[in-house]
Every structure is written in structure tokens, then in C-alpha cells.
N, C-alpha and C positions, 0 to 999 in steps of 0.2 A: 548519428545520430536516430537514436529510431522516431518510430511514430509512428502511431497506432491509434488502436479504440478498444476498451475495455466493454464491455457489460455486465452489468456489477444485481445480482438479485439474489431475495433471499436463500439460503442454504438449505433451509426444511421446503418450504413450500414453492421453490423456485419463480417467483412472484416478482416480477423485474421491477428493479429501483432504481435507476439512472445506466447513465452511456457517462463513461472517460474517455476524453479523444485527449492523448498523450505528445509529448514527446520529451527525453532525456539523452544526457551525453556523458560521459565523465571526460574528466579537466586534470590539470596539473595540480589542482588543490581538493581535486575529493566527483564528487558527482553531485546531477544538478538533474532533479524529473521538476517538467512545471505539465499542468492539465487543468481542464475545464471538462463540468460537469452539467448533463442536460438530464432532467425527467420528463416522464410522460407528460402533454397539456391535460390528459383527464387522470381520472383514475388508474392506476399504475394495475389493470388487468390483461389477460392477454387478448385483447381487442386492440390494444395500444402497442401491438407487436407486430416486428415485421414474421418474414418466413422459419429466419431461424434463432427469434426472441432477442435480436437487438432493439429494442426502446427505438422508438420515431416520433419525430414532433414535439419533437422534445421543448424546453421551455430552461434556462439558465439556473443552476440550482446552488450553483460553488463552484469552488476551485480549490490548487492543491498545489503549493510552494514548498518543493523539499531541497534542500541543502547539505549535501554531508561531506568533510573533511577527509583526510587519506585516510585514515583511519575509520573510515564509518559512524564515525559520529556527528550528530544533527547540531549544524552549528547557525543552520535561519530553519524554520518552517513559520510559514502562512497560512492558514487553512480558514476557507468563508463557506460557510451554509446557512441557509434559510434564516440570513442575516447578521449572525455573526459572527464573530472575527476572532481567532485567536494569536499569538503572534507567539515563539516557543521557540527554545534552545537548550545546549545542554550546556548547562551551567552551577553550580554546586552540587551536583546529580543534574534533574532538569527543570528549567524555571520557565513560567507560561504567565500573558495576559490575555483573558479571554473578555471580548468586549461583551456590550450586547444589543441587538439589536439599534435601536432609538440611540447609541452610540456616547448615552450620558453615566455607562456607570463598567465598571470595567473590576475582575475580581483577581487576583495574584496569584500565582501555586508557584509551589516549588516539593519537591519529593526527591529521595533519594534513590533514584533511578539509575536506565542505562538507555535507552532511547524514546517513544513515541510507535506511538502505532493506528492502524484506525480501520474504515473501509476499506480506503486507495491501494493496490494493488502496489503502492507505493512504498509500504510501510516494510511490505517483506523480501523485498529485497533490501531496503535498506538493512533492515533486521539481517541478515544473511551476511548480506555486508560485511558488517559488522561483530557479529562471531566467528566469519572463515572459517568455519569449523571442514574436518578435512574427514573421510568417510570411515578411516580405521581410530576415529577421538569417539567419545564417550558424549552422552546429550550434557549438552551446556545450559545452563536455569541463568534468566534473560528476566530483569526487571521491567516494563514498560509502562507509560503514560500514556491509556486508550483516551483517546475525543470520539464520544460516541455518536453516534445521527439521532435528531437530528437537529441537533439541538448545541453537539461540539463539547459537550458532560466531559468533563475528567475523570478519568474512575483506573488508578494500578492495579496490573493485573502481573500475575508470575508465571510464564512460560518457559517448558524447556525444550531444547532446539536437539534436532540429530540429526545429519547429512549419512542419508542410507544407500545410496547410489548413485557415484557420479560417471557419462556416459557419452563417450560421442557419436553423433549417427550423423551422416551420411547426408547431403543435400548437394542441391545446386550450384550453393555457392561456398562449398566447403563443408567441413565440420561441424556439425553445433554440436554445443558441452549441455548435455541436462542433466541437471541435479533436482535429487529428489531428494526432500527432506518430513522427516515427521516431527509436529509439532502439536506438543501437549499441551493443556490447560490446567496447569496445577491447582488449582482450585475446582476444578471441579473431575479432575481425572481423562474427558473427551478429547480423540487425536483426531489428529486429520493429517493428510498430506498436502505438499504444494511443491510444484514443479517451478523450475526455474529456468533458463537459458542464460545466462550473464543479466544484464538488469530488465528484462523484462521476465514475467508472469506468463510461463503455459500455460496455465489451471492450476488451482485455488476453491477451497469451498467459497460458490458465490461472486466467483469471478472467473469472466469465459474472458480469451484473447480471438478479439472478434476480425481484427487486422491489424495487418502490422507490413508496414512500406519501406523498411530494410531492416539488414538483419541485427540481432541484437551486437550490443557494447560487448565486446572482450575484456575484464578487467585484469590488469595484474597481475 
């Protein structure tokens, strides 16, 4: 069961945004990821970071609880941020209920999409798990509902994913398989690269793996 810590930052100016402490694991029915987020106690400036850019003196900022079935579909998603809450799942496409901080108002949504996305590294693993690409396959289009910070506002977007390489690297704990994906935003044409190993994100825009207590899980 991998446990570790990601630092999240603005991919354009590298302003620290949050720290995400997580644990995740595959099981007989799929995969689950749980994390807690903290943000700087003051403004998100370089003075609030450690020597390697990790946010310190954090205050609770939200949580992620995502469960996938054995085909990579989201069977349960619960997000908390800035007092807002989202509960969602794959149902008639994807369906969600978003509740405001007072708890008095809830809005429902449904879109013909494949899965969800957002700022958490969990969603990159989930999308790769859903698509199950091979290096010799052509790019695959996927429609996602993104819950955007800071109030978990839903937005539907289309991406194209392609698996560029899959390579095994020798480590003290045995071979580590690293996958490089090229992700394209189909509305803007902007491209970026994501590196995954099992159920851990090694690098992606706005995401740095700061600490990992155990090796990534290997999916069957």
C-alpha cells in the first residue's frame, strides 16, 4: 500500500498551492485512493515553503476519496474543499451532487462522460487505469468532468491520451516500470507529459512526488 506526499503548485509560476498526503491500494474489486490536503497557513508565497518547495505550517484544506472498479470506472468519489462537498459516481455517464458550505443547497449534475478529473494526482492514475493504453496504440479520446478549485465547480472537458513509452528501471527493490503519457487538451491543443509508475504519479504539471514510503502497486 503506497503512502506518500505530493506537493501541488501552479504549473505556470510554481506558486505552492497545497500538500497532499495519500495512501492507495488495489484490491479484488478495483483500486482506492484516500488523501488529506493542507495549504499554507498564510499567503501561498515562497516564504511559506521548505528548502525543496514543500508547503509547511499547513492547515486542513480538503480531502479526496476515490474508488474504482476493476475496469477503472469511478464507483465512488467524495471531494471536500473550502467547505464544498461533491459526491459522485459513474451512473448513466457520470452523476454528482455538489453541496455548498452551509449544507442548505445541493445541486445535481449528469453528463455523458467517462470519468472525473481534478487537481489531485489520483485522477491521472484513474484515467490511465480506465484507458489501459499500450505503447503501439493510437491516442484515445476521453471525456471527463473536472471539479475545479477552490469551490469544486464542475466543467466538462475532452482530452486525448497516448502512451509514449513503457520502460523498466532497475532499483534496490526490483524493477520499476515507468510509463510516459502525452495528454492533449482538445479545446486548446495544449500538451503535457505525465509519468506514472503503477498507482503513483512520478511527475506531471503542477505535481511533485516529495515522499514515498513504499513502492508503487503493480496493476495486473
